[in-house]
C-alpha positions in Angstrom: -64.8 51.9 -23.1 -65.2 51.1 -26.8 -68.5 50.4 -28.3 -69.3 47.8 -31.0 -69.6 50.6 -33.6 -66.3 52.1 -32.5 -64.6 48.7 -33.0 -66.1 48.2 -36.5 -65.4 51.8 -37.6 -61.8 51.6 -36.4 -61.1 48.2 -37.9 -61.1 46.3 -34.6 -63.9 44.0 -35.9 -64.4 42.8 -39.4 -67.0 40.7 -41.2 -65.9 37.2 -42.1 -67.4 34.0 -43.5 -68.9 31.6 -41.0 -66.6 28.6 -41.3 -67.3 25.7 -39.0 -63.8 24.2 -39.8 -62.1 27.3 -38.4 -64.5 27.4 -35.5 -63.5 23.8 -34.7 -59.8 24.7 -34.8 -60.4 27.6 -32.5 -62.1 25.4 -30.0 -59.4 22.8 -30.2 -56.8 25.6 -29.6 -58.8 26.7 -26.6 -58.8 23.3 -25.1 -55.1 22.8 -25.8 -54.2 26.2 -24.1 -56.4 25.2 -21.2 -54.5 22.0 -20.7 -51.2 23.9 -20.9 -52.4 26.3 -18.3 -53.2 23.4 -15.9 -49.7 22.0 -16.5 -48.2 25.4 -15.7 -50.0 25.4 -12.4 -48.6 22.0 -11.7 -45.1 23.4 -12.4 -45.8 26.3 -10.0 -45.7 28.8 -13.0 -48.8 30.7 -11.9 -48.3 33.8 -14.0 -47.8 31.8 -17.2 -50.9 29.8 -16.4 -52.9 33.0 -16.3 -51.5 34.0 -19.8 -52.4 30.5 -21.1 -55.9 30.7 -19.5 -56.5 34.0 -21.2 -55.5 32.6 -24.6 -57.7 29.5 -24.1 -60.6 31.8 -23.4 -59.6 34.1 -26.3 -59.7 31.2 -28.8 -63.1 30.1 -27.6 -64.3 33.7 -28.0 -62.9 33.8 -31.5 -64.9 30.7 -32.3 -68.0 32.5 -31.2 -67.2 35.6 -33.2 -66.7 33.6 -36.3 -70.0 31.8 -35.6 -71.6 35.2 -35.8 -69.7 36.2 -39.0 -67.0 38.4 -37.4 -63.3 38.3 -36.7 -61.1 40.5 -34.5 -57.9 42.3 -35.3 -58.1 43.8 -31.8 -58.1 41.9 -28.5 -59.9 44.9 -26.9 -62.9 44.6 -29.2 -63.6 40.9 -28.5 -65.5 41.3 -25.2 -67.4 44.2 -26.7 -68.4 42.1 -29.7 -69.4 39.1 -27.4 -71.8 41.3 -25.4 -73.4 42.7 -28.6 -73.5 39.6 -30.8 -74.3 36.9 -28.2 -76.6 39.0 -25.9 -79.2 36.2 -25.7 -76.8 33.3 -25.7 -73.9 34.2 -23.4 -74.6 35.7 -19.9 -72.8 39.0 -19.4 -70.7 37.6 -16.6 -69.3 35.0 -19.0 -68.5 37.7 -21.6 -66.8 39.6 -18.8 -64.5 36.7 -18.1 -62.5 37.4 -21.2 -61.9 41.0 -20.3 -61.0 40.1 -16.7 -58.4 37.5 -18.0 -57.1 40.0 -20.5 -56.4 42.4 -17.7 -54.5 39.8 -15.7 -52.6 38.8 -18.8 -51.6 42.4 -19.4 -50.4 42.6 -15.8 -48.2 39.5 -16.4 -46.9 40.6 -19.8 -46.4 44.3 -19.4 -45.9 44.9 -15.7 -44.2 41.6 -14.9 -46.5 41.0 -12.0 -46.4 37.6 -10.3 -49.6 35.9 -9.2 -50.4 33.4 -6.6 -51.7 29.8 -7.2 -55.3 30.8 -6.2 -55.5 33.5 -8.8 -54.1 31.1 -11.5 -56.6 28.4 -10.5 -59.5 30.9 -10.6 -58.4 32.0 -14.1 -58.2 28.4 -15.3 -61.6 27.6 -13.9 -63.2 30.7 -15.4 -61.6 29.9 -18.8 -62.8 26.3 -18.6 -66.4 27.5 -17.9 -66.2 29.9 -20.8 -65.0 27.2 -23.1 -67.9 25.0 -22.1 -70.4 27.7 -22.7 -68.9 28.4 -26.1 -69.0 24.8 -27.1 -72.7 24.6 -26.2 -73.4 27.7 -28.2 -71.5 26.3 -31.2 -73.2 22.9 -30.8 -76.7 24.5 -30.8 -75.9 26.6 -33.9 -74.4 23.6 -35.7 -77.4 21.5 -35.1 -79.6 24.2 -36.6 -77.4 24.4 -39.7 -76.2 20.7 -39.7 -72.6 21.9 -40.6 -70.5 21.0 -37.6 
């Protein structure tokens, strides 16, 4: 398991400017991917719904990293960074959602594994809850800075 310092030292996390315009775009992309994942479930495309649920969660996570002044060239480092940078704001089980969905996405993309409807629905629900938590964190931060 990588540590935050490993991710920074190997270039998997980099400092960036806090930009509420980009944060807003990331959250919009998260919601768009979430809606797409719900449509995929309706179309009985459960594996693709999982991939879309992962990316919806990933975009919300990117918004949170940018909020803390970081960006990620490495998907693997995002959950590590969330746990370190948002320790007091994001419960560990919420931070773990991204890694859990990343694992499922990798099973779909690289092992061509098919998943059942229940797994896809769980992925979409988890992603939805993560996005809601991210939006609350961003809202609280933006009210403090009056920039969002």
